[in-house]
C-alpha positions in Angstrom: 80.6 77.1 79.8 83.5 76.7 81.8 84.8 73.3 83.0 87.0 72.3 85.5 88.9 69.3 85.2 91.4 66.6 87.5 94.1 65.1 86.0 95.7 62.2 87.8 99.1 60.2 87.6 100.8 57.6 89.0 104.3 56.5 89.1 107.0 54.1 90.9 108.4 55.4 94.2 112.4 56.2 94.2 112.5 55.3 97.4 110.5 52.4 97.8 108.6 51.3 94.8 105.4 51.8 95.9 102.5 54.1 93.9 103.5 57.7 93.8 99.8 59.5 93.4 100.3 62.9 91.3 97.3 65.4 90.8 96.4 69.0 88.7 93.8 71.0 87.9 92.6 72.7 85.1 89.6 74.6 83.7 88.5 74.9 80.3 85.9 77.9 78.6 84.2 75.4 76.2 85.1 72.3 75.0 87.1 73.1 72.2 89.8 75.1 74.2 92.6 74.7 75.6 92.8 74.3 79.2 94.2 77.5 81.6 94.4 78.1 85.4 96.4 74.9 85.5 97.6 74.1 89.1 99.6 71.3 90.2 98.3 69.8 93.3 101.3 68.2 94.4 102.7 64.1 94.6 102.9 61.5 97.8 103.9 58.2 97.7 101.1 56.0 99.0 103.7 53.4 100.6 106.1 55.6 102.6 105.2 59.2 102.5 108.1 60.4 99.9 107.1 63.5 98.1 108.1 62.4 94.3 107.3 65.5 92.3 108.3 63.6 89.3 109.0 60.2 87.6 112.2 59.1 87.0 111.7 56.9 85.1 110.6 56.6 81.0 107.1 55.2 80.5 106.1 54.1 84.1 103.8 56.9 84.0 99.8 55.8 84.2 97.9 58.8 83.0 93.8 58.6 84.0 91.4 59.9 82.2 90.8 63.8 83.2 87.3 63.6 85.6 85.0 66.8 85.4 83.4 68.5 87.5 81.6 71.9 87.9 82.3 74.2 90.4 80.2 76.7 91.8 82.5 79.3 91.8 86.4 80.4 91.2 86.5 80.8 95.0 85.4 77.9 95.9 87.7 76.1 93.1 90.7 77.5 94.8 89.6 77.1 98.5 89.9 73.4 97.4 92.3 73.2 95.6 94.5 75.1 98.9 93.0 72.6 101.2 93.9 69.5 99.2 97.6 71.1 98.2 98.2 71.5 102.5 96.4 68.2 103.4 99.3 66.7 100.5 102.3 68.7 102.3 101.4 68.5 106.0 104.8 67.1 108.0 103.2 64.6 110.0 102.1 61.4 108.2 99.8 59.6 110.1 
């Protein structure tokens, strides 16, 4: 059975030292297969809004366990990922 996963990672912002949250999604065709269709959905500092795509200090990254969800169809999943990516990358922060 095809399973979808969300991966979340946190690290320190180079500008302000606040938490940067980075996410990606992936798909497994079965429990023993490798993930495919890996899509980075973006990264943003929760304190200052800086878009820092990678951690610069070694050993400072926190990886959270993947979260599984069952998507109804590939088109719905693509739409959700696109919507999240657009929200993270919009130019104005509220």
